[in-house]
C-alpha positions as a Python dict, from the first residue, in 0.01 Angstrom:
ca = {
    (1, 'M'): (0, 0, 0),
    (2, 'E'): (-133, 117, -330),
    (3, 'N'): (-416, -71, -495),
    (4, 'E'): (-256, -313, -738),
    (5, 'S'): (-398, -390, -1078),
    (6, 'T'): (-533, -734, -1155),
    (7, 'I'): (-335, -956, -1392),
    (8, 'P'): (-540, -1001, -1711),
    (9, 'Q'): (-702, -1343, -1736),
    (10, 'P'): (-539, -1428, -2073),
    (11, 'L'): (-195, -1387, -1911),
    (12, 'L'): (-300, -1604, -1616),
    (13, 'D'): (-421, -1868, -1861),
    (14, 'D'): (-87, -1859, -2045),
    (15, 'I'): (104, -1900, -1718),
    (16, 'S'): (-121, -2191, -1619),
    (17, 'Q'): (-72, -2367, -1953),
    (18, 'L'): (306, -2328, -1941),
    (19, 'A'): (325, -2448, -1579),
    (20, 'S'): (115, -2750, -1675),
    (21, 'A'): (350, -2819, -1966),
    (22, 'L'): (645, -2821, -1725),
    (23, 'I'): (458, -3060, -1495),
    (24, 'Q'): (384, -3298, -1782),
    (25, 'H'): (750, -3290, -1885),
    (26, 'R'): (908, -3333, -1540),
    (27, 'K'): (623, -3483, -1328),
    (28, 'N'): (694, -3239, -1040),
    (29, 'S'): (462, -2984, -881),
    (30, 'V'): (534, -2625, -984),
    (31, 'L'): (541, -2302, -782),
    (32, 'V'): (543, -1974, -974),
    (33, 'L'): (708, -1684, -788),
    (34, 'D'): (687, -1378, -1011),
    (35, 'L'): (785, -1115, -756),
    (36, 'K'): (800, -756, -877),
    (37, 'V'): (965, -676, -548),
    (38, 'V'): (1050, -903, -255),
    (39, 'D'): (890, -744, 52),
    (40, 'N'): (785, -858, 398),
    (41, 'Q'): (434, -957, 285),
    (42, 'I'): (556, -1218, 38),
    (43, 'P'): (662, -1479, 300),
    (44, 'I'): (318, -1452, 465),
    (45, 'L'): (132, -1502, 138),
    (46, 'L'): (361, -1791, 44),
    (47, 'H'): (324, -1959, 381),
    (48, 'N'): (-55, -1941, 360),
    (49, 'L'): (-39, -2102, 17),
    (50, 'I'): (199, -2393, 79),
    (51, 'K'): (180, -2459, 455),
    (52, 'G'): (158, -2829, 531),
    (53, 'L'): (297, -2937, 194),
    (54, 'R'): (574, -3195, 203),
    (55, 'L'): (691, -3287, -146),
    (56, 'E'): (958, -3518, -279),
    (57, 'A'): (1042, -3260, -547),
    (58, 'L'): (932, -2907, -632),
    (59, 'D'): (1010, -2697, -940),
    (60, 'V'): (1006, -2326, -852),
    (61, 'I'): (985, -2070, -1132),
    (62, 'L'): (1148, -1758, -988),
    (63, 'Q'): (1161, -1417, -1150),
    (64, 'T'): (1240, -1105, -946),
    (65, 'P'): (1467, -799, -950),
    (66, 'G'): (1517, -837, -573),
    (67, 'G'): (1408, -647, -265),
    (68, 'D'): (1413, -709, 109),
    (69, 'I'): (1685, -953, 213),
    (70, 'D'): (1513, -1055, 539),
    (71, 'A'): (1202, -1153, 344),
    (72, 'A'): (1420, -1347, 96),
    (73, 'F'): (1567, -1550, 380),
    (74, 'Q'): (1218, -1638, 506),
    (75, 'I'): (1109, -1741, 156),
    (76, 'A'): (1414, -1964, 118),
    (77, 'K'): (1338, -2135, 451),
    (78, 'L'): (979, -2206, 346),
    (79, 'L'): (1087, -2354, 13),
    (80, 'R'): (1355, -2571, 169),
    (81, 'K'): (1108, -2705, 427),
    (82, 'T'): (851, -2788, 159),
    (83, 'A'): (1056, -3011, -71),
    (84, 'K'): (1333, -3268, -37),
    (85, 'Q'): (1453, -3188, -390),
    (86, 'L'): (1427, -2818, -470),
    (87, 'N'): (1484, -2704, -828),
    (88, 'I'): (1470, -2331, -905),
    (89, 'F'): (1409, -2228, -1266),
    (90, 'V'): (1514, -1877, -1367),
    (91, 'P'): (1338, -1777, -1692),
    (92, 'L'): (1528, -1448, -1717),
    (93, 'Y'): (1653, -1298, -1389),
    (94, 'A'): (1663, -1359, -1013),
    (95, 'K'): (1870, -1069, -888),
    (96, 'S'): (1986, -962, -543),
    (97, 'A'): (1735, -1108, -292),
    (98, 'G'): (1630, -1351, -567),
    (99, 'S'): (1988, -1474, -591),
    (100, 'L'): (1989, -1532, -215),
    (101, 'I'): (1680, -1752, -249),
    (102, 'C'): (1860, -1957, -514),
    (103, 'L'): (2131, -2055, -265),
    (104, 'V'): (1901, -2321, -113),
    (105, 'A'): (1831, -2491, -448),
    (106, 'D'): (1961, -2838, -527),
    (107, 'Q'): (1963, -2726, -889),
    (108, 'I'): (1956, -2373, -1031),
    (109, 'M'): (1813, -2424, -1378),
    (110, 'L'): (1922, -2163, -1632),
    (111, 'T'): (1898, -2078, -2001),
    (112, 'D'): (2159, -1890, -2201),
    (113, 'L'): (2001, -1558, -2098),
    (114, 'S'): (1916, -1641, -1735),
    (115, 'E'): (2105, -1440, -1476),
    (116, 'L'): (2156, -1403, -1105),
    (117, 'G'): (2332, -1109, -946),
    (118, 'P'): (2552, -1000, -655),
    (119, 'L'): (2424, -1042, -299),
    (120, 'D'): (2469, -676, -213),
    (121, 'T'): (2185, -597, 23),
    (122, 'Q'): (1922, -351, -96),
    (123, 'I'): (1832, -66, 140),
    (124, 'R'): (1493, 103, 120),
    (125, 'E'): (1561, 477, 94),
    (126, 'Q'): (1352, 783, 28),
    (127, 'S'): (1464, 1129, -78),
    (128, 'D'): (1258, 1438, -5),
    (129, 'G'): (942, 1440, -216),
    (130, 'S'): (1016, 1110, -390),
    (131, 'F'): (878, 758, -368),
    (132, 'P'): (1074, 501, -162),
    (133, 'R'): (1310, 285, -364),
    (134, 'Y'): (1565, 13, -300),
    (135, 'N'): (1930, 110, -345),
    (136, 'S'): (2233, -117, -325),
    (137, 'A'): (2439, -95, -7),
    (138, 'L'): (2737, -169, -229),
    (139, 'N'): (2707, 173, -396),
    (140, 'G'): (2801, 367, -82),
    (141, 'F'): (3066, 114, 9),
    (142, 'K'): (3224, 136, -337),
    (143, 'A'): (3219, 515, -314),
    (144, 'L'): (3421, 496, 7),
    (145, 'E'): (3665, 251, -153),
    (146, 'Q'): (3717, 488, -448),
    (147, 'V'): (3792, 783, -219),
    (148, 'Q'): (4037, 570, -22),
    (149, 'L'): (4205, 456, -342),
    (150, 'H'): (4225, 816, -470),
    (151, 'T'): (4387, 928, -143),
    (152, 'L'): (4651, 655, -154),
    (153, 'E'): (4731, 719, -519),
    (154, 'T'): (4758, 1094, -454),
    (155, 'L'): (4990, 1034, -159),
    (156, 'D'): (5212, 801, -364),
    (157, 'I'): (5239, 1046, -656),
    (158, 'A'): (5308, 1343, -424),
    (159, 'M'): (5586, 1160, -243),
    (160, 'K'): (5758, 1066, -568),
    (161, 'L'): (5737, 1422, -704),
    (162, 'I'): (5859, 1589, -384),
    (163, 'Q'): (6142, 1344, -333),
    (164, 'G'): (6250, 1356, -696),
    (165, 'R'): (6249, 1733, -730),
    (166, 'T'): (6367, 1852, -389),
    (167, 'G'): (6579, 1574, -241),
    (168, 'I'): (6464, 1662, 110),
    (169, 'K'): (6462, 1408, 393),
    (170, 'I'): (6207, 1128, 386),
    (171, 'N'): (6026, 1241, 704),
    (172, 'E'): (5971, 1588, 556),
    (173, 'T'): (5863, 1431, 226),
    (174, 'I'): (5600, 1219, 403),
    (175, 'R'): (5469, 1521, 595),
    (176, 'L'): (5432, 1736, 284),
    (177, 'A'): (5281, 1454, 76),
    (178, 'T'): (5032, 1365, 349),
    (179, 'E'): (4927, 1728, 381),
    (180, 'F'): (4878, 1755, 5),
    (181, 'A'): (4680, 1429, -22),
    (182, 'G'): (4462, 1529, 272),
    (183, 'N'): (4378, 1867, 119),
    (184, 'T'): (4292, 1724, -223),
    (185, 'S'): (4089, 1430, -90),
    (186, 'G'): (3924, 1617, 195),
    (187, 'T'): (3652, 1754, -30),
    (188, 'L'): (3562, 1404, -142),
    (189, 'Y'): (3555, 1268, 213),
    (190, 'S'): (3335, 1557, 326),
    (191, 'Q'): (3065, 1445, 83),
    (192, 'L'): (3041, 1101, 244),
    (193, 'N'): (2794, 1047, 528),
    (194, 'P'): (2966, 841, 802),
    (195, 'Q'): (2631, 724, 937),
    (196, 'K'): (2525, 605, 593),
    (197, 'I'): (2858, 430, 537),
    (198, 'G'): (2810, 245, 865),
    (199, 'E'): (2456, 150, 761),
    (200, 'Y'): (2581, 20, 424),
    (201, 'A'): (2856, -183, 592),
    (202, 'R'): (2608, -345, 832),
    (203, 'A'): (2369, -421, 546),
    (204, 'L'): (2642, -602, 354),
    (205, 'E'): (2730, -800, 667),
    (206, 'I'): (2364, -908, 692),
    (207, 'G'): (2379, -1042, 336),
    (208, 'E'): (2697, -1233, 414),
    (209, 'A'): (2548, -1379, 732),
    (210, 'Y'): (2228, -1499, 562),
    (211, 'G'): (2410, -1647, 264),
    (212, 'T'): (2662, -1832, 479),
    (213, 'M'): (2389, -1959, 711),
    (214, 'M'): (2183, -2093, 421),
    (215, 'L'): (2473, -2281, 261),
    (216, 'T'): (2589, -2437, 589),
    (217, 'R'): (2247, -2507, 740),
    (218, 'Y'): (2057, -2636, 437),
    (219, 'M'): (2315, -2734, 176),
    (220, 'G'): (2584, -2902, 387),
    (221, 'W'): (2868, -2661, 302),
    (222, 'S'): (3161, -2608, 535),
    (223, 'Q'): (3182, -2271, 709),
    (224, 'E'): (3503, -2183, 525),
    (225, 'D'): (3373, -2263, 177),
    (226, 'A'): (3042, -2090, 242),
    (227, 'E'): (3207, -1770, 365),
    (228, 'L'): (3442, -1758, 67),
    (229, 'T'): (3165, -1800, -191),
    (230, 'V'): (2924, -1559, -24),
    (231, 'K'): (3186, -1286, 28),
    (232, 'T'): (3268, -1313, -340),
    (233, 'M'): (2900, -1270, -431),
    (234, 'V'): (2863, -973, -195),
    (235, 'K'): (3176, -770, -269),
    (236, 'K'): (3364, -893, -574),
    (237, 'Y'): (3143, -766, -852),
    (238, 'P'): (3156, -397, -953),
    (239, 'S'): (2783, -323, -971),
    (240, 'H'): (2444, -443, -859),
    (241, 'E'): (2346, -508, -1221),
    (242, 'F'): (2643, -740, -1286),
    (243, 'V'): (2538, -1060, -1464),
    (244, 'I'): (2618, -1389, -1291),
    (245, 'D'): (2555, -1657, -1552),
    (246, 'I'): (2571, -2035, -1541),
    (247, 'E'): (2948, -2051, -1592),
    (248, 'E'): (3013, -1802, -1312),
    (249, 'L'): (2776, -1991, -1081),
    (250, 'Q'): (2964, -2312, -1143),
    (251, 'M'): (3297, -2140, -1073),
    (252, 'L'): (3151, -2031, -740),
    (253, 'G'): (3069, -2394, -662),
    (254, 'L'): (2693, -2345, -694),
    (255, 'P'): (2471, -2600, -876),
    (256, 'G'): (2404, -2411, -1199),
    (257, 'V'): (2246, -2647, -1453),
    (258, 'E'): (2158, -2580, -1817),
    (259, 'M'): (1794, -2657, -1895),
    (260, 'D'): (1710, -2925, -2146),
    (261, 'E'): (1558, -2815, -2475),
    (262, 'Q'): (1195, -2861, -2375),
    (263, 'C'): (1233, -2676, -2044),
    (264, 'A'): (1417, -2395, -2219),
    (265, 'E'): (1135, -2361, -2471),
    (266, 'I'): (877, -2340, -2192),
    (267, 'M'): (1085, -2077, -2010),
    (268, 'F'): (1131, -1880, -2331),
    (269, 'E'): (754, -1845, -2365),
    (270, 'L'): (701, -1790, -1993),
    (271, 'R'): (949, -1508, -1955),
    (272, 'G'): (766, -1310, -2222),
    (273, 'V'): (438, -1353, -2034),
    (274, 'L'): (590, -1259, -1697),
    (275, 'L'): (742, -943, -1842),
    (276, 'E'): (391, -831, -1939),
    (277, 'T'): (249, -858, -1586),
    (278, 'E'): (260, -563, -1348),
    (279, 'Q'): (161, -739, -1025),
    (280, 'S'): (341, -1006, -827),
    (281, 'L'): (203, -1357, -870),
    (282, 'I'): (239, -1652, -634),
    (283, 'E'): (69, -1962, -772),
    (284, 'F'): (105, -2332, -691),
    (285, 'F'): (31, -2607, -943),
    (286, 'E'): (9, -2951, -784),
    (287, 'A'): (96, -3252, -996),
    (288, 'V'): (-143, -3539, -924),
    (289, 'P'): (58, -3866, -919),
    (290, 'E'): (14, -4069, -1238),
    (291, 'K'): (-95, -4382, -1050),
    (292, 'K'): (-377, -4189, -885),
    (293, 'A'): (-485, -4040, -1216),
    (294, 'A'): (-475, -4381, -1383),
    (295, 'K'): (-681, -4531, -1099),
    (296, 'G'): (-945, -4263, -1146),
    (297, 'A'): (-957, -4325, -1520),
    (298, 'S'): (-990, -4701, -1465),
    (299, 'K'): (-1277, -4650, -1218),
    (300, 'A'): (-1462, -4425, -1459),
    (301, 'A'): (-1423, -4681, -1737),
    (302, 'K'): (-1555, -4960, -1515),
    (303, 'E'): (-1863, -4761, -1416),
    (304, 'G'): (-1939, -4688, -1779),
    (305, 'K'): (-1949, -5054, -1880),
    (306, 'E'): (-2318, -5084, -1799),
    (307, 'T'): (-2425, -4808, -2036),
    (308, 'K'): (-2602, -4902, -2356),
    (309, 'E'): (-2327, -4751, -2568),
    (310, 'T'): (-2062, -4962, -2398),
    (311, 'K'): (-2265, -5281, -2435),
    (312, 'E'): (-2301, -5225, -2807),
    (313, 'T'): (-1929, -5164, -2852),
    (314, 'P'): (-1724, -5470, -2954),
    (315, 'K'): (-1468, -5600, -2705),
    (316, 'E'): (-1131, -5435, -2735),
    (317, 'N'): (-802, -5607, -2788),
    (318, 'P'): (-637, -5648, -2442),
    (319, 'Q'): (-304, -5546, -2592),
    (320, 'E'): (-445, -5197, -2659),
    (321, 'K'): (-553, -5129, -2297),
    (322, 'P'): (-219, -5007, -2160),
    (323, 'A'): (-210, -4735, -2426),
    (324, 'E'): (-559, -4616, -2319),
    (325, 'Q'): (-454, -4588, -1955),
    (326, 'E'): (-164, -4354, -2032),
    (327, 'T'): (-295, -4019, -1915),
    (328, 'A'): (-119, -3686, -1864),
    (329, 'P'): (-72, -3584, -1500),
    (330, 'K'): (-362, -3382, -1365),
    (331, 'V'): (-292, -3039, -1220),
    (332, 'K'): (-450, -2868, -921),
    (333, 'T'): (-400, -2493, -890),
    (334, 'K'): (-385, -2264, -585),
    (335, 'R'): (-312, -1892, -608),
    (336, 'A'): (-210, -1659, -329),
    (337, 'P'): (-453, -1369, -283),
    (338, 'K'): (-357, -1014, -369),
    (339, 'K'): (-175, -821, -99),
    (340, 'P'): (-410, -640, 136),
    (341, 'K'): (-444, -264, 106),
    (342, 'S'): (-292, -53, 378),
}
């Protein structure tokens, strides 16, 4: 793996401040998953960061263009095991493998510009002399569908023309039309790689299997409903870049929720920061319970009573004490290390 650049400290500070603001607003711990690509190292880094955690609620900030679908399934399992209530915030986009991760959320929190995408599996491919890249399995599958559609349309048009202009018997019409359609479409079919088409079909089946498993295993969906929704997300949409917004999510039966004004403002600032980073970031911000924080503040105040300054200070009105004990939740931060070089 190539040596990855370090995220500038000012950007890390901005992310930390915005995560802390979300904690103060919602009182839940926050996990930032800014994944430039979902690969098989991400689940390992995430597991090392959050292993042993068992939370009542967790707010996950997820931004990713997608990547490896097997890794996405592992990430989703880890998140679901960590929190009873799992809320996934999408500042701008969680496409492809990111959309698969969102299937295990109790709430998918979105703004007006947030988007998920189709669950068409991404295949890592490399052309001669080029860098490896992820391509949608749906592209090859759609190409096959278009050739099939072209063949059928050509056959239909040829039959109508032959029958209308010659009046020959139907069997002879079918033979001539089939021969014509085969000749005109043969060139297109010859450009398709049968082995690749089979690989694309299997990849799409993997996406369907993972999505259905996640909805039935973790979210309590019936097999029938899960299969219908997942097949729609895998094959219905015309391109990998297709935008699935909050309204479309709700039509699919998924828990798309519009963020409140304060959350939306935090996400608006955060998405700008995340777009400036070039390296994946996995960072956990733990919300210290308010009672624990208040207990610590009370203990510190008690210990300070014996100081000279405290003795010289007049007694305070008891009615003012509750206001003094109101403290913002404390935040503990843990960050996953950079991926190892290879």
